[in-house]
TORKOL-811518 format. One line per field, with one value per residue: x, y, z of N, C-alpha, C in turn. Coordinates in pm, whole numbers, m for minus. Each point is the difference from the previous one (the first is absolute). Layout:
BEGIN
n_X = [X; ...]
n_Y = [Y; ...]
n_Z = [Z; ...]
ca_X = [X; ...]
ca_Y = [Y; ...]
ca_Z = [Z; ...]
c_X = [X; ...]
c_Y = [Y; ...]
c_Z = [Z; ...]
END
This chain:
BEGIN
n_X = [2796; m141; 99; 121; 2; m103; 110; 1; m103; m26; 118; m59; m100; m101; m86; m25; m103; 53; 98; m95; m49; 103; 26; m95; 92; 164; m29; m22; 62; 73; m122; 66; 129; 40; m77; 67; 128; m84; m75; 121; 81; m192; 37; 153; m12; m91; 41; 81; m20; m86; 118; 65; m56; 14; 161; m30; m7; 78; 89; m73; m54; 129; 19; m94; 64; 97; m110; m56; m44; m100; 47; m44; m119; 88; 19; 136; 22; 140; 148; 69; 138; m43; 122; 54; m144; m130; m9; m128; m94; m48; m28; m97; m37; m44; m143; 73; m30; 75; m47; 50; m66; 129; m115; 177; m71; 143; 21; 141; 61; 27; 74; m107; 82; m111; 86; m44; m81; m68; m69; m38; m51; m72; 112; m63; 128; 69]
n_Y = [277; m34; m127; 66; 46; m94; m86; 95; 55; m141; 44; 132; m85; 20; m14; 170; m29; m26; 57; 44; m140; 16; 202; 3; m115; m2; 128; m104; m84; 151; 8; m168; m39; 123; 5; m113; 61; 46; m35; m28; 154; 33; m108; 21; 158; m56; m145; 86; 111; m50; m70; 145; 25; m124; 77; 183; m61; m63; 106; 74; m76; m33; 140; 31; m66; 60; 66; m94; 136; 1; 32; 84; 33; 37; 132; m34; 170; 21; m9; m25; 67; m16; m24; 90; m78; 118; m113; 7; 6; m113; m49; m62; 42; m126; m77; m119; m111; 28; m15; m73; m25; 80; 55; m86; 163; m70; 78; 17; 141; 93; 106; m83; m45; m167; m56; m12; m133; 8; m118; m6; m178; 62; m111; 5; 98; m91]
n_Z = [m6295; m40; m8; m75; m88; m27; m59; m80; m52; 9; m13; m22; 30; 145; m23; 36; m152; 1; 5; m10; m99; m20; m19; m101; m45; 2; m65; m43; m33; 24; m19; m73; m25; m47; m49; m59; m31; m37; m129; m11; m5; m52; m91; 18; m50; m110; m21; 22; m8; m63; m9; m17; m38; m120; 44; m38; m130; m84; 54; m58; m4; 7; 7; m27; m69; 15; m38; m27; m96; 76; m110; 4; 41; m118; 8; m95; 54; m106; 96; m134; 36; m116; 0; 151; 39; m7; 106; m44; 84; m41; 108; m68; 146; m96; 2; 31; m111; 112; 136; m4; m98; m50; m72; m64; m22; m71; 29; m128; 80; m84; 103; 101; m26; m12; 35; 111; 18; 132; m29; 136; 96; 66; 50; 110; 23; 7]
ca_X = [42; m128; 13; 140; m165; m62; 95; 32; m168; m42; 100; 45; m61; m112; m138; m58; m117; 25; 59; m91; m10; 77; m17; m133; m90; 41; m69; m144; 47; 75; m150; m135; 36; m42; m155; m1; 87; m64; m70; 56; 5; m39; m73; 132; m14; m142; 69; 80; m179; m63; m4; 27; m174; m72; 0; m80; m160; 69; 23; m95; m117; 70; 31; m131; 36; 122; m23; m74; m114; m122; m15; m161; m23; 6; 110; 106; 75; 140; 80; 122; 78; 88; 58; m38; m57; m103; m161; m118; m43; m117; m8; m175; m29; m187; 8; m59; m110; 73; 19; 161; 137; m70; 82; 53; 53; 113; m7; 135; m20; 105; m70; m131; m51; 52; 128; m5; m134; 5; m62; 8; m34; 80; m102; m19; 93; m70]
ca_Y = [99; m5; m107; 90; 134; m59; m71; 101; 30; m111; 7; 129; 22; 1; 170; 49; m74; m194; 38; 55; m82; m136; m7; 29; m138; 28; 113; m32; m110; 18; 79; m87; 14; 72; m20; m154; 23; 97; m91; m101; 122; 65; m98; m66; 58; m32; m148; 29; 34; m90; m41; 73; m26; m89; m89; 67; m88; m127; 49; 37; m139; m8; 52; m94; m146; 28; 45; m85; 70; 20; 136; 61; m19; 153; 27; 20; 67; m17; 10; m106; 3; m125; 9; 145; 11; m59; m104; 1; m127; 15; m160; m49; m98; 7; m103; m98; m107; m94; 68; m76; 95; 116; 53; 201; 24; 140; 97; 63; 99; 31; 78; m10; m120; m80; m53; m140; m36; m133; m56; m100; 14; m26; m46; 7; m75; m78]
ca_Z = [119; 94; 82; 96; 151; 111; 202; 71; 123; 52; 112; 10; 109; m14; m39; 88; 30; 43; 119; 62; 50; 168; 95; 40; 52; 100; 161; 16; 113; 127; 64; 67; 159; 179; 46; 72; 149; 160; 80; 118; 110; 30; 67; 162; 156; 37; 62; 99; 75; 8; 103; 145; m3; 80; 152; 86; 78; 117; 130; 54; m29; 96; 99; 21; 35; 112; 155; 21; 26; m83; m44; m27; m194; m21; m129; 96; m160; 58; m133; 66; m54; m85; m142; m81; m41; 121; m82; 51; 84; 44; 45; 45; 18; 3; 81; m65; 63; 53; 114; m8; m104; m43; m148; 29; m139; 94; m137; 40; m94; m11; m111; m42; m47; 92; m57; 83; 100; 40; 51; 115; 57; 119; 119; 99; 74; 136]
c_X = [m70; 5; 84; m114; m40; 47; 80; m31; m13; 141; m5; m81; m153; m37; m7; m133; 43; 60; m168; m133; 44; m16; m137; m69; 78; m86; m165; 53; 43; m123; m72; 126; m9; m148; m29; 76; m102; m112; 58; m20; m48; m142; 85; m98; m167; 7; 86; m177; m36; 82; 61; m167; m38; 87; 13; m148; 23; 15; m103; m52; 66; 5; m176; m42; 78; m38; m67; m153; m120; m71; m207; m3; m29; 130; 73; 138; 139; 68; 162; 90; 139; 72; m2; m83; m133; m139; m110; m30; m159; m71; m157; 7; m152; 14; m101; m114; 87; 75; 130; 71; m72; 96; 54; 79; 84; m18; 108; m64; 144; m53; m140; m11; 9; 80; m53; m119; 94; m115; 42; m71; 83; m100; m3; 58; m28; m19]
c_Y = [0; m77; 80; 83; m67; m34; 137; 55; m41; m3; 70; 10; 72; 129; 60; m64; m142; 64; 76; m72; m108; 103; 12; m153; 27; 60; m104; m96; 37; 86; m109; m49; 82; m24; m131; 48; 112; m103; m110; 8; 19; m192; m54; 120; m36; m104; 58; 47; m71; m134; 18; 20; m108; m53; 60; m23; m140; 31; 29; m113; m82; 17; m8; m106; m51; 95; m19; 93; m40; 117; 7; m30; 158; 40; 76; 49; m14; 43; m98; 56; m141; 38; 157; 72; 37; m19; 35; m100; m4; m107; 18; m163; m44; m110; m119; m84; m88; 152; m8; 136; 107; 47; 131; 4; 128; 48; 101; 81; 53; 188; 30; m96; m93; m99; m206; 6; m162; m23; m116; m2; 17; m53; 34; m5; m85; 45]
c_Z = [107; 137; 90; 76; 67; 61; 91; 74; 95; 113; 61; 156; m10; m44; 75; 105; 52; 173; 78; m9; 133; 95; 101; 50; 191; 102; m23; 79; 124; 29; 44; 112; 92; 11; 90; 132; 89; 33; 93; 102; 68; 112; 104; 73; 55; 90; 125; 82; 49; 69; 184; 54; 107; 69; 120; 69; 85; 80; 103; 49; 85; 140; 52; 98; 92; 134; 116; 79; m72; m63; m25; m144; m41; m119; 123; m102; 86; m74; m7; m79; m70; m121; m27; m51; 127; m89; 58; 34; 29; 75; 47; 22; 24; 160; m118; 71; 90; 80; 21; m78; m74; m128; m12; m170; m9; m212; 30; m184; m37; m72; m16; m157; 22; m117; 71; 77; 20; 116; 91; 85; 192; 120; 113; 148; 157; 137]
END
């Protein structure tokens, strides 16, 4: 008769402890999934800001090249709006050992946090 009772008990279902263990395992697994999703979202925002900051710096370098002006050495600050955000620009122009070249460093920040920098050489216009 013990075999019959054991068989009936095994057909009755899960015990409360088994259910609690299963729920705990699911909770731990879901926590890990939420954590990785949060990290992926943060990385996406970070990469978007870096990409836009590089575009802003590239645009500034292109403007300096196209304007056909010979900027004097020094630092200038400005702002640029792109992707509904206002970016701060710092353009530093320095002399090089070659009289026809200037070294230009462009730093792009968002809310005081530097997101990108670009270094370029500017040729003296003819």
